[in-house]
PDB file with SEQRES, HELIX, SHEET and CRYST1 records, atoms N, CA, C and O in Angstrom:
SEQRES   1 A   72  MET ARG GLN LYS PHE PHE SER LEU ARG VAL LYS LEU LEU          
SEQRES   2 A   72  GLU HIS ASP MET THR GLN GLU GLU ALA ALA LYS ILE ALA          
SEQRES   3 A   72  GLY ILE SER PRO SER ALA MET VAL ASN ARG MET ALA GLY          
SEQRES   4 A   72  ARG TYR PRO PHE SER ALA TRP GLU MET GLN ARG LEU ALA          
SEQRES   5 A   72  LYS ALA LEU ASP ILE ALA PRO THR ASP TYR GLY LYS TYR          
SEQRES   6 A   72  PHE PHE PRO GLY VAL SER ALA                                  
HELIX    1 AA1 PHE A    6  GLU A   14  1                                   9    
HELIX    2 AA2 GLN A   19  ALA A   26  1                                   8    
HELIX    3 AA3 PRO A   30  MET A   37  1                                   8    
HELIX    4 AA4 ALA A   45  LEU A   55  1                                  11    
HELIX    5 AA5 PRO A   59  ASP A   61  5                                   3    
HELIX    6 AA6 TYR A   62  PHE A   66  1                                   5    
CRYST1    1.000    1.000    1.000  90.00  90.00  90.00 P 1           1          
ATOM      1  N   MET A   1     106.128  82.596  82.754  1.00  0.00           N  
ATOM      2  CA  MET A   1     105.229  81.459  82.703  1.00  0.00           C  
ATOM      3  C   MET A   1     104.179  81.595  83.812  1.00  0.00           C  
ATOM      4  O   MET A   1     104.499  81.933  84.951  1.00  0.00           O  
ATOM      5  N   ARG A   2     102.959  81.331  83.463  1.00  0.00           N  
ATOM      6  CA  ARG A   2     101.867  81.465  84.417  1.00  0.00           C  
ATOM      7  C   ARG A   2     101.841  80.279  85.375  1.00  0.00           C  
ATOM      8  O   ARG A   2     102.018  79.132  84.966  1.00  0.00           O  
ATOM      9  N   GLN A   3     101.621  80.567  86.631  1.00  0.00           N  
ATOM     10  CA  GLN A   3     101.592  79.551  87.682  1.00  0.00           C  
ATOM     11  C   GLN A   3     100.356  78.658  87.528  1.00  0.00           C  
ATOM     12  O   GLN A   3      99.282  79.140  87.170  1.00  0.00           O  
ATOM     13  N   LYS A   4     100.507  77.360  87.799  1.00  0.00           N  
ATOM     14  CA  LYS A   4      99.371  76.439  87.742  1.00  0.00           C  
ATOM     15  C   LYS A   4      98.308  76.877  88.738  1.00  0.00           C  
ATOM     16  O   LYS A   4      98.615  77.370  89.823  1.00  0.00           O  
ATOM     17  N   PHE A   5      97.066  76.688  88.351  1.00  0.00           N  
ATOM     18  CA  PHE A   5      95.918  77.021  89.205  1.00  0.00           C  
ATOM     19  C   PHE A   5      95.935  78.485  89.650  1.00  0.00           C  
ATOM     20  O   PHE A   5      95.568  78.813  90.778  1.00  0.00           O  
ATOM     21  N   PHE A   6      96.371  79.353  88.737  1.00  0.00           N  
ATOM     22  CA  PHE A   6      96.449  80.777  89.044  1.00  0.00           C  
ATOM     23  C   PHE A   6      95.105  81.333  89.504  1.00  0.00           C  
ATOM     24  O   PHE A   6      95.047  82.050  90.502  1.00  0.00           O  
ATOM     25  N   SER A   7      94.033  81.015  88.796  1.00  0.00           N  
ATOM     26  CA  SER A   7      92.705  81.535  89.144  1.00  0.00           C  
ATOM     27  C   SER A   7      92.257  81.031  90.514  1.00  0.00           C  
ATOM     28  O   SER A   7      91.638  81.771  91.279  1.00  0.00           O  
ATOM     29  N   LEU A   8      92.567  79.786  90.818  1.00  0.00           N  
ATOM     30  CA  LEU A   8      92.204  79.231  92.118  1.00  0.00           C  
ATOM     31  C   LEU A   8      93.021  79.904  93.222  1.00  0.00           C  
ATOM     32  O   LEU A   8      92.498  80.180  94.302  1.00  0.00           O  
ATOM     33  N   ARG A   9      94.281  80.165  92.957  1.00  0.00           N  
ATOM     34  CA  ARG A   9      95.121  80.848  93.942  1.00  0.00           C  
ATOM     35  C   ARG A   9      94.585  82.260  94.219  1.00  0.00           C  
ATOM     36  O   ARG A   9      94.563  82.708  95.366  1.00  0.00           O  
ATOM     37  N   VAL A  10      94.160  82.949  93.167  1.00  0.00           N  
ATOM     38  CA  VAL A  10      93.592  84.287  93.334  1.00  0.00           C  
ATOM     39  C   VAL A  10      92.317  84.202  94.166  1.00  0.00           C  
ATOM     40  O   VAL A  10      92.089  85.032  95.046  1.00  0.00           O  
ATOM     41  N   LYS A  11      91.486  83.199  93.886  1.00  0.00           N  
ATOM     42  CA  LYS A  11      90.237  83.025  94.633  1.00  0.00           C  
ATOM     43  C   LYS A  11      90.528  82.781  96.111  1.00  0.00           C  
ATOM     44  O   LYS A  11      89.828  83.310  96.974  1.00  0.00           O  
ATOM     45  N   LEU A  12      91.548  81.991  96.407  1.00  0.00           N  
ATOM     46  CA  LEU A  12      91.936  81.763  97.797  1.00  0.00           C  
ATOM     47  C   LEU A  12      92.339  83.083  98.457  1.00  0.00           C  
ATOM     48  O   LEU A  12      91.949  83.354  99.592  1.00  0.00           O  
ATOM     49  N   LEU A  13      93.113  83.898  97.751  1.00  0.00           N  
ATOM     50  CA  LEU A  13      93.529  85.198  98.289  1.00  0.00           C  
ATOM     51  C   LEU A  13      92.329  86.106  98.518  1.00  0.00           C  
ATOM     52  O   LEU A  13      92.260  86.804  99.530  1.00  0.00           O  
ATOM     53  N   GLU A  14      91.380  86.100  97.580  1.00  0.00           N  
ATOM     54  CA  GLU A  14      90.181  86.940  97.713  1.00  0.00           C  
ATOM     55  C   GLU A  14      89.378  86.571  98.957  1.00  0.00           C  
ATOM     56  O   GLU A  14      88.724  87.422  99.560  1.00  0.00           O  
ATOM     57  N   HIS A  15      89.433  85.293  99.335  1.00  0.00           N  
ATOM     58  CA  HIS A  15      88.701  84.822 100.513  1.00  0.00           C  
ATOM     59  C   HIS A  15      89.599  84.743 101.746  1.00  0.00           C  
ATOM     60  O   HIS A  15      89.218  84.179 102.772  1.00  0.00           O  
ATOM     61  N   ASP A  16      90.801  85.320 101.629  1.00  0.00           N  
ATOM     62  CA  ASP A  16      91.757  85.341 102.739  1.00  0.00           C  
ATOM     63  C   ASP A  16      91.944  83.934 103.322  1.00  0.00           C  
ATOM     64  O   ASP A  16      91.911  83.734 104.537  1.00  0.00           O  
ATOM     65  N   MET A  17      92.142  82.973 102.421  1.00  0.00           N  
ATOM     66  CA  MET A  17      92.250  81.570 102.815  1.00  0.00           C  
ATOM     67  C   MET A  17      93.613  81.017 102.403  1.00  0.00           C  
ATOM     68  O   MET A  17      94.063  81.223 101.276  1.00  0.00           O  
ATOM     69  N   THR A  18      94.256  80.320 103.319  1.00  0.00           N  
ATOM     70  CA  THR A  18      95.530  79.684 103.016  1.00  0.00           C  
ATOM     71  C   THR A  18      95.287  78.328 102.347  1.00  0.00           C  
ATOM     72  O   THR A  18      94.176  77.799 102.381  1.00  0.00           O  
ATOM     73  N   GLN A  19      96.334  77.779 101.744  1.00  0.00           N  
ATOM     74  CA  GLN A  19      96.218  76.437 101.165  1.00  0.00           C  
ATOM     75  C   GLN A  19      95.929  75.411 102.248  1.00  0.00           C  
ATOM     76  O   GLN A  19      95.214  74.437 102.011  1.00  0.00           O  
ATOM     77  N   GLU A  20      96.479  75.625 103.430  1.00  0.00           N  
ATOM     78  CA  GLU A  20      96.235  74.706 104.536  1.00  0.00           C  
ATOM     79  C   GLU A  20      94.759  74.724 104.942  1.00  0.00           C  
ATOM     80  O   GLU A  20      94.169  73.674 105.197  1.00  0.00           O  
ATOM     81  N   GLU A  21      94.177  75.901 105.001  1.00  0.00           N  
ATOM     82  CA  GLU A  21      92.744  76.012 105.316  1.00  0.00           C  
ATOM     83  C   GLU A  21      91.898  75.383 104.212  1.00  0.00           C  
ATOM     84  O   GLU A  21      90.902  74.714 104.486  1.00  0.00           O  
ATOM     85  N   ALA A  22      92.303  75.602 102.968  1.00  0.00           N  
ATOM     86  CA  ALA A  22      91.585  75.019 101.841  1.00  0.00           C  
ATOM     87  C   ALA A  22      91.660  73.491 101.884  1.00  0.00           C  
ATOM     88  O   ALA A  22      90.684  72.807 101.573  1.00  0.00           O  
ATOM     89  N   ALA A  23      92.816  72.965 102.269  1.00  0.00           N  
ATOM     90  CA  ALA A  23      92.978  71.512 102.382  1.00  0.00           C  
ATOM     91  C   ALA A  23      92.008  70.950 103.411  1.00  0.00           C  
ATOM     92  O   ALA A  23      91.380  69.915 103.186  1.00  0.00           O  
ATOM     93  N   LYS A  24      91.890  71.629 104.529  1.00  0.00           N  
ATOM     94  CA  LYS A  24      90.972  71.172 105.581  1.00  0.00           C  
ATOM     95  C   LYS A  24      89.528  71.151 105.064  1.00  0.00           C  
ATOM     96  O   LYS A  24      88.787  70.199 105.311  1.00  0.00           O  
ATOM     97  N   ILE A  25      89.141  72.194 104.356  1.00  0.00           N  
ATOM     98  CA  ILE A  25      87.794  72.261 103.782  1.00  0.00           C  
ATOM     99  C   ILE A  25      87.585  71.141 102.767  1.00  0.00           C  
ATOM    100  O   ILE A  25      86.520  70.526 102.723  1.00  0.00           O  
ATOM    101  N   ALA A  26      88.608  70.880 101.952  1.00  0.00           N  
ATOM    102  CA  ALA A  26      88.510  69.845 100.916  1.00  0.00           C  
ATOM    103  C   ALA A  26      88.560  68.440 101.498  1.00  0.00           C  
ATOM    104  O   ALA A  26      88.221  67.465 100.827  1.00  0.00           O  
ATOM    105  N   GLY A  27      88.991  68.345 102.761  1.00  0.00           N  
ATOM    106  CA  GLY A  27      89.084  67.037 103.392  1.00  0.00           C  
ATOM    107  C   GLY A  27      90.329  66.262 103.036  1.00  0.00           C  
ATOM    108  O   GLY A  27      90.336  65.031 103.035  1.00  0.00           O  
ATOM    109  N   ILE A  28      91.400  67.009 102.729  1.00  0.00           N  
ATOM    110  CA  ILE A  28      92.668  66.374 102.371  1.00  0.00           C  
ATOM    111  C   ILE A  28      93.781  66.960 103.238  1.00  0.00           C  
ATOM    112  O   ILE A  28      93.594  67.977 103.905  1.00  0.00           O  
ATOM    113  N   SER A  29      94.930  66.309 103.217  1.00  0.00           N  
ATOM    114  CA  SER A  29      96.071  66.796 103.988  1.00  0.00           C  
ATOM    115  C   SER A  29      96.674  68.020 103.294  1.00  0.00           C  
ATOM    116  O   SER A  29      96.495  68.211 102.091  1.00  0.00           O  
ATOM    117  N   PRO A  30      97.383  68.841 104.057  1.00  0.00           N  
ATOM    118  CA  PRO A  30      98.058  69.981 103.432  1.00  0.00           C  
ATOM    119  C   PRO A  30      99.025  69.566 102.320  1.00  0.00           C  
ATOM    120  O   PRO A  30      99.139  70.253 101.305  1.00  0.00           O  
ATOM    121  N   SER A  31      99.717  68.448 102.512  1.00  0.00           N  
ATOM    122  CA  SER A  31     100.655  68.001 101.466  1.00  0.00           C  
ATOM    123  C   SER A  31      99.904  67.547 100.213  1.00  0.00           C  
ATOM    124  O   SER A  31     100.390  67.732  99.097  1.00  0.00           O  
ATOM    125  N   ALA A  32      98.730  66.958 100.392  1.00  0.00           N  
ATOM    126  CA  ALA A  32      97.924  66.571  99.229  1.00  0.00           C  
ATOM    127  C   ALA A  32      97.461  67.820  98.474  1.00  0.00           C  
ATOM    128  O   ALA A  32      97.400  67.823  97.244  1.00  0.00           O  
ATOM    129  N   MET A  33      97.139  68.876  99.218  1.00  0.00           N  
ATOM    130  CA  MET A  33      96.727  70.136  98.583  1.00  0.00           C  
ATOM    131  C   MET A  33      97.871  70.726  97.779  1.00  0.00           C  
ATOM    132  O   MET A  33      97.673  71.215  96.667  1.00  0.00           O  
ATOM    133  N   VAL A  34      99.066  70.678  98.344  1.00  0.00           N  
ATOM    134  CA  VAL A  34     100.250  71.174  97.623  1.00  0.00           C  
ATOM    135  C   VAL A  34     100.421  70.397  96.319  1.00  0.00           C  
ATOM    136  O   VAL A  34     100.690  70.991  95.275  1.00  0.00           O  
ATOM    137  N   ASN A  35     100.268  69.086  96.370  1.00  0.00           N  
ATOM    138  CA  ASN A  35     100.399  68.264  95.166  1.00  0.00           C  
ATOM    139  C   ASN A  35      99.331  68.597  94.133  1.00  0.00           C  
ATOM    140  O   ASN A  35      99.607  68.591  92.934  1.00  0.00           O  
ATOM    141  N   ARG A  36      98.128  68.883  94.579  1.00  0.00           N  
ATOM    142  CA  ARG A  36      97.060  69.246  93.647  1.00  0.00           C  
ATOM    143  C   ARG A  36      97.347  70.603  93.010  1.00  0.00           C  
ATOM    144  O   ARG A  36      97.199  70.776  91.800  1.00  0.00           O  
ATOM    145  N   MET A  37      97.757  71.557  93.832  1.00  0.00           N  
ATOM    146  CA  MET A  37      98.031  72.905  93.326  1.00  0.00           C  
ATOM    147  C   MET A  37      99.250  72.929  92.402  1.00  0.00           C  
ATOM    148  O   MET A  37      99.375  73.816  91.557  1.00  0.00           O  
ATOM    149  N   ALA A  38     100.138  71.961  92.562  1.00  0.00           N  
ATOM    150  CA  ALA A  38     101.308  71.850  91.679  1.00  0.00           C  
ATOM    151  C   ALA A  38     100.964  71.096  90.400  1.00  0.00           C  
ATOM    152  O   ALA A  38     101.783  71.020  89.484  1.00  0.00           O  
ATOM    153  N   GLY A  39      99.758  70.540  90.333  1.00  0.00           N  
ATOM    154  CA  GLY A  39      99.338  69.811  89.144  1.00  0.00           C  
ATOM    155  C   GLY A  39      99.812  68.371  89.100  1.00  0.00           C  
ATOM    156  O   GLY A  39      99.717  67.721  88.059  1.00  0.00           O  
ATOM    157  N   ARG A  40     100.321  67.865  90.209  1.00  0.00           N  
ATOM    158  CA  ARG A  40     100.802  66.479  90.238  1.00  0.00           C  
ATOM    159  C   ARG A  40      99.657  65.478  90.277  1.00  0.00           C  
ATOM    160  O   ARG A  40      99.754  64.385  89.718  1.00  0.00           O  
ATOM    161  N   TYR A  41      98.574  65.859  90.940  1.00  0.00           N  
ATOM    162  CA  TYR A  41      97.389  65.000  91.053  1.00  0.00           C  
ATOM    163  C   TYR A  41      96.155  65.857  90.842  1.00  0.00           C  
ATOM    164  O   TYR A  41      96.145  67.023  91.235  1.00  0.00           O  
ATOM    165  N   PRO A  42      95.117  65.310  90.232  1.00  0.00           N  
ATOM    166  CA  PRO A  42      93.895  66.092  90.011  1.00  0.00           C  
ATOM    167  C   PRO A  42      93.045  66.189  91.281  1.00  0.00           C  
ATOM    168  O   PRO A  42      93.141  65.348  92.175  1.00  0.00           O  
ATOM    169  N   PHE A  43      92.224  67.215  91.338  1.00  0.00           N  
ATOM    170  CA  PHE A  43      91.238  67.323  92.408  1.00  0.00           C  
ATOM    171  C   PHE A  43      90.139  66.304  92.139  1.00  0.00           C  
ATOM    172  O   PHE A  43      89.763  66.079  90.988  1.00  0.00           O  
ATOM    173  N   SER A  44      89.626  65.692  93.196  1.00  0.00           N  
ATOM    174  CA  SER A  44      88.479  64.792  93.027  1.00  0.00           C  
ATOM    175  C   SER A  44      87.217  65.641  92.944  1.00  0.00           C  
ATOM    176  O   SER A  44      87.230  66.825  93.278  1.00  0.00           O  
ATOM    177  N   ALA A  45      86.135  65.027  92.499  1.00  0.00           N  
ATOM    178  CA  ALA A  45      84.860  65.735  92.402  1.00  0.00           C  
ATOM    179  C   ALA A  45      84.426  66.264  93.768  1.00  0.00           C  
ATOM    180  O   ALA A  45      83.931  67.386  93.874  1.00  0.00           O  
ATOM    181  N   TRP A  46      84.612  65.456  94.809  1.00  0.00           N  
ATOM    182  CA  TRP A  46      84.233  65.883  96.163  1.00  0.00           C  
ATOM    183  C   TRP A  46      85.058  67.071  96.623  1.00  0.00           C  
ATOM    184  O   TRP A  46      84.528  68.005  97.223  1.00  0.00           O  
ATOM    185  N   GLU A  47      86.347  67.038  96.344  1.00  0.00           N  
ATOM    186  CA  GLU A  47      87.225  68.139  96.740  1.00  0.00           C  
ATOM    187  C   GLU A  47      86.826  69.426  96.024  1.00  0.00           C  
ATOM    188  O   GLU A  47      86.747  70.490  96.637  1.00  0.00           O  
ATOM    189  N   MET A  48      86.577  69.316  94.721  1.00  0.00           N  
ATOM    190  CA  MET A  48      86.157  70.483  93.956  1.00  0.00           C  
ATOM    191  C   MET A  48      84.853  71.052  94.511  1.00  0.00           C  
ATOM    192  O   MET A  48      84.713  72.265  94.663  1.00  0.00           O  
ATOM    193  N   GLN A  49      83.912  70.178  94.807  1.00  0.00           N  
ATOM    194  CA  GLN A  49      82.619  70.622  95.310  1.00  0.00           C  
ATOM    195  C   GLN A  49      82.757  71.358  96.644  1.00  0.00           C  
ATOM    196  O   GLN A  49      82.148  72.408  96.847  1.00  0.00           O  
ATOM    197  N   ARG A  50      83.551  70.807  97.538  1.00  0.00           N  
ATOM    198  CA  ARG A  50      83.750  71.433  98.850  1.00  0.00           C  
ATOM    199  C   ARG A  50      84.440  72.788  98.725  1.00  0.00           C  
ATOM    200  O   ARG A  50      84.029  73.765  99.352  1.00  0.00           O  
ATOM    201  N   LEU A  51      85.486  72.835  97.913  1.00  0.00           N  
ATOM    202  CA  LEU A  51      86.205  74.092  97.726  1.00  0.00           C  
ATOM    203  C   LEU A  51      85.338  75.128  97.018  1.00  0.00           C  
ATOM    204  O   LEU A  51      85.341  76.303  97.386  1.00  0.00           O  
ATOM    205  N   ALA A  52      84.607  74.695  96.017  1.00  0.00           N  
ATOM    206  CA  ALA A  52      83.750  75.620  95.274  1.00  0.00           C  
ATOM    207  C   ALA A  52      82.711  76.252  96.190  1.00  0.00           C  
ATOM    208  O   ALA A  52      82.430  77.446  96.092  1.00  0.00           O  
ATOM    209  N   LYS A  53      82.151  75.457  97.067  1.00  0.00           N  
ATOM    210  CA  LYS A  53      81.156  75.995  98.005  1.00  0.00           C  
ATOM    211  C   LYS A  53      81.788  77.048  98.914  1.00  0.00           C  
ATOM    212  O   LYS A  53      81.201  78.106  99.137  1.00  0.00           O  
ATOM    213  N   ALA A  54      82.967  76.766  99.432  1.00  0.00           N  
ATOM    214  CA  ALA A  54      83.646  77.690 100.341  1.00  0.00           C  
ATOM    215  C   ALA A  54      84.127  78.956  99.633  1.00  0.00           C  
ATOM    216  O   ALA A  54      84.212  80.023 100.241  1.00  0.00           O  
ATOM    217  N   LEU A  55      84.441  78.826  98.341  1.00  0.00           N  
ATOM    218  CA  LEU A  55      85.006  79.950  97.593  1.00  0.00           C  
ATOM    219  C   LEU A  55      84.000  80.629  96.665  1.00  0.00           C  
ATOM    220  O   LEU A  55      84.371  81.488  95.864  1.00  0.00           O  
ATOM    221  N   ASP A  56      82.742  80.250  96.771  1.00  0.00           N  
ATOM    222  CA  ASP A  56      81.683  80.836  95.933  1.00  0.00           C  
ATOM    223  C   ASP A  56      81.975  80.675  94.438  1.00  0.00           C  
ATOM    224  O   ASP A  56      81.864  81.628  93.666  1.00  0.00           O  
ATOM    225  N   ILE A  57      82.345  79.466  94.048  1.00  0.00           N  
ATOM    226  CA  ILE A  57      82.607  79.151  92.644  1.00  0.00           C  
ATOM    227  C   ILE A  57      81.399  78.389  92.109  1.00  0.00           C  
ATOM    228  O   ILE A  57      81.024  77.349  92.651  1.00  0.00           O  
ATOM    229  N   ALA A  58      80.802  78.902  91.059  1.00  0.00           N  
ATOM    230  CA  ALA A  58      79.650  78.251  90.440  1.00  0.00           C  
ATOM    231  C   ALA A  58      80.099  76.990  89.708  1.00  0.00           C  
ATOM    232  O   ALA A  58      81.203  76.953  89.165  1.00  0.00           O  
ATOM    233  N   PRO A  59      79.257  75.955  89.689  1.00  0.00           N  
ATOM    234  CA  PRO A  59      79.623  74.726  88.956  1.00  0.00           C  
ATOM    235  C   PRO A  59      79.999  74.985  87.500  1.00  0.00           C  
ATOM    236  O   PRO A  59      80.833  74.271  86.941  1.00  0.00           O  
ATOM    237  N   THR A  60      79.402  75.985  86.890  1.00  0.00           N  
ATOM    238  CA  THR A  60      79.726  76.304  85.491  1.00  0.00           C  
ATOM    239  C   THR A  60      81.130  76.884  85.341  1.00  0.00           C  
ATOM    240  O   THR A  60      81.653  76.963  84.230  1.00  0.00           O  
ATOM    241  N   ASP A  61      81.742  77.291  86.455  1.00  0.00           N  
ATOM    242  CA  ASP A  61      83.091  77.860  86.421  1.00  0.00           C  
ATOM    243  C   ASP A  61      84.170  76.895  86.886  1.00  0.00           C  
ATOM    244  O   ASP A  61      85.329  77.292  87.013  1.00  0.00           O  
ATOM    245  N   TYR A  62      83.825  75.644  87.143  1.00  0.00           N  
ATOM    246  CA  TYR A  62      84.814  74.668  87.611  1.00  0.00           C  
ATOM    247  C   TYR A  62      86.011  74.581  86.667  1.00  0.00           C  
ATOM    248  O   TYR A  62      87.152  74.471  87.116  1.00  0.00           O  
ATOM    249  N   GLY A  63      85.755  74.629  85.372  1.00  0.00           N  
ATOM    250  CA  GLY A  63      86.839  74.523  84.396  1.00  0.00           C  
ATOM    251  C   GLY A  63      87.903  75.584  84.598  1.00  0.00           C  
ATOM    252  O   GLY A  63      89.098  75.299  84.527  1.00  0.00           O  
ATOM    253  N   LYS A  64      87.469  76.797  84.848  1.00  0.00           N  
ATOM    254  CA  LYS A  64      88.395  77.919  85.036  1.00  0.00           C  
ATOM    255  C   LYS A  64      89.300  77.714  86.244  1.00  0.00           C  
ATOM    256  O   LYS A  64      90.479  78.067  86.217  1.00  0.00           O  
ATOM    257  N   TYR A  65      88.735  77.141  87.302  1.00  0.00           N  
ATOM    258  CA  TYR A  65      89.480  77.030  88.556  1.00  0.00           C  
ATOM    259  C   TYR A  65      90.168  75.690  88.780  1.00  0.00           C  
ATOM    260  O   TYR A  65      91.226  75.635  89.405  1.00  0.00           O  
ATOM    261  N   PHE A  66      89.571  74.598  88.270  1.00  0.00           N  
ATOM    262  CA  PHE A  66      90.089  73.270  88.591  1.00  0.00           C  
ATOM    263  C   PHE A  66      90.705  72.522  87.395  1.00  0.00           C  
ATOM    264  O   PHE A  66      91.278  71.447  87.570  1.00  0.00           O  
ATOM    265  N   PHE A  67      90.589  73.086  86.187  1.00  0.00           N  
ATOM    266  CA  PHE A  67      91.159  72.456  84.997  1.00  0.00           C  
ATOM    267  C   PHE A  67      91.927  73.474  84.186  1.00  0.00           C  
ATOM    268  O   PHE A  67      91.560  73.771  83.049  1.00  0.00           O  
ATOM    269  N   PRO A  68      93.003  74.020  84.765  1.00  0.00           N  
ATOM    270  CA  PRO A  68      93.757  75.051  84.055  1.00  0.00           C  
ATOM    271  C   PRO A  68      94.377  74.511  82.776  1.00  0.00           C  
ATOM    272  O   PRO A  68      94.866  73.383  82.723  1.00  0.00           O  
ATOM    273  N   GLY A  69      94.341  75.340  81.763  1.00  0.00           N  
ATOM    274  CA  GLY A  69      94.946  74.948  80.499  1.00  0.00           C  
ATOM    275  C   GLY A  69      94.047  74.144  79.600  1.00  0.00           C  
ATOM    276  O   GLY A  69      94.419  73.844  78.466  1.00  0.00           O  
ATOM    277  N   VAL A  70      92.869  73.787  80.074  1.00  0.00           N  
ATOM    278  CA  VAL A  70      91.914  73.041  79.248  1.00  0.00           C  
ATOM    279  C   VAL A  70      90.913  74.045  78.712  1.00  0.00           C  
ATOM    280  O   VAL A  70      90.217  74.709  79.480  1.00  0.00           O  
ATOM    281  N   SER A  71      90.842  74.156  77.410  1.00  0.00           N  
ATOM    282  CA  SER A  71      89.896  75.101  76.829  1.00  0.00           C  
ATOM    283  C   SER A  71      88.584  74.399  76.509  1.00  0.00           C  
ATOM    284  O   SER A  71      88.551  73.201  76.227  1.00  0.00           O  
ATOM    285  N   ALA A  72      87.522  75.163  76.557  1.00  0.00           N  
ATOM    286  CA  ALA A  72      86.185  74.602  76.335  1.00  0.00           C  
ATOM    287  C   ALA A  72      85.912  74.336  74.882  1.00  0.00           C  
ATOM    288  O   ALA A  72      84.830  73.864  74.534  1.00  0.00           O  
TER     289      ALA A  72                                                      
END                                                                             
């Protein structure tokens, strides 16, 4: 079974960034980041925007990284 937010996790690895560092960039607590990455709570628009900027994710690619399992 494929892990939730697999593409986002790969992007974090490509940028040598931990989930804790990503949480700080997104403006949320590390535990909130864990909950988002587990799919328990969705990312807010602000969180997505901050993370996308740090990870070089184009707005047209948000679906791939922040809405796993949703097809266009």
